[in-house]
C-alpha positions as CSV (number, residue, x, y, z in Angstrom):
1,M,0.0,0.0,0.0
2,A,1.5,3.3,-1.0
3,R,1.9,5.8,1.8
4,K,-0.3,8.8,1.5
5,R,1.3,12.2,1.7
6,S,-0.1,13.8,4.8
7,R,-1.3,17.3,4.7
8,P,-1.1,19.9,7.5
9,L,-3.8,19.7,10.2
10,T,-6.5,22.4,10.5
11,K,-8.3,23.5,13.6
12,E,-11.4,21.7,12.2
13,D,-9.4,18.5,11.9
14,V,-8.4,18.7,15.6
15,K,-12.1,19.4,16.6
16,F,-13.3,16.4,14.5
17,I,-10.6,14.1,16.1
18,Y,-11.6,15.3,19.6
19,E,-15.3,14.8,18.9
20,N,-15.1,11.4,17.2
21,Y,-12.0,9.7,18.8
22,H,-14.1,7.7,21.2
23,K,-16.5,6.3,18.6
24,M,-14.3,5.9,15.5
25,T,-11.0,4.1,14.9
26,S,-7.9,6.2,14.2
27,A,-7.9,4.6,10.7
28,E,-11.5,5.7,10.1
29,I,-10.8,9.2,11.3
30,A,-7.6,9.4,9.1
31,E,-9.5,8.1,6.1
32,K,-12.4,10.6,6.6
33,L,-10.1,13.6,7.0
34,G,-7.5,12.5,4.4
35,I,-4.6,12.5,6.9
36,S,-2.4,9.7,8.2
37,R,-3.3,7.5,11.2
38,F,-0.2,8.7,12.9
39,Q,-1.4,12.3,12.7
40,V,-4.6,11.2,14.5
41,T,-2.8,9.5,17.4
42,K,-0.3,12.3,17.6
43,T,-3.1,14.9,17.8
44,V,-4.8,13.0,20.6
45,S,-1.4,12.7,22.4
46,E,-0.7,16.4,22.1
47,L,-4.2,17.3,23.3
48,R,-3.8,15.1,26.4
49,K,-0.4,16.6,27.1
50,R,-2.1,20.0,27.1
51,G,-4.6,18.9,29.7
52,V,-7.5,18.2,27.3
53,D,-9.6,15.3,28.4
54,V,-9.9,13.2,25.3
55,P,-12.3,10.3,25.9
56,K,-10.5,7.0,25.8
57,K,-11.6,4.5,23.2
58,A,-14.7,2.6,24.2
59,G,-12.8,-0.6,24.1
60,K,-12.8,-3.0,21.2
61,R,-15.8,-3.0,18.9
62,K,-18.4,-5.6,19.6
63,N,-18.3,-8.7,17.6
64,P,-21.0,-8.3,14.9
65,I,-22.1,-12.0,15.4
66,D,-22.5,-11.4,19.2
67,E,-24.5,-8.2,18.5
68,F,-26.8,-10.0,16.1
69,V,-27.4,-12.8,18.6
70,E,-28.2,-10.3,21.3
71,E,-30.8,-8.6,19.0
72,L,-32.4,-12.0,18.2
73,K,-32.7,-12.8,21.9
74,K,-34.3,-9.4,22.6
75,S,-36.8,-9.7,19.7
76,K,-37.9,-13.2,20.9
77,K,-38.6,-11.9,24.4
78,S,-41.0,-9.2,23.2
């Protein structure tokens, strides 16, 4: 995979990273903004160093099979 040339971050990029870091992966954010994954993690690190409380990742994503099974169980109960 060819490395994408990163572009400089904007204030809007930093805001987007801050607002979405807990619900999107670094790769998803990087893809959406057209920057590198490293820039995303570096931005989060820099924000935290400056005392900004960036929410931690909400853990690993749920397994889609487990999510489906939970939905089936719920729909059978009602």
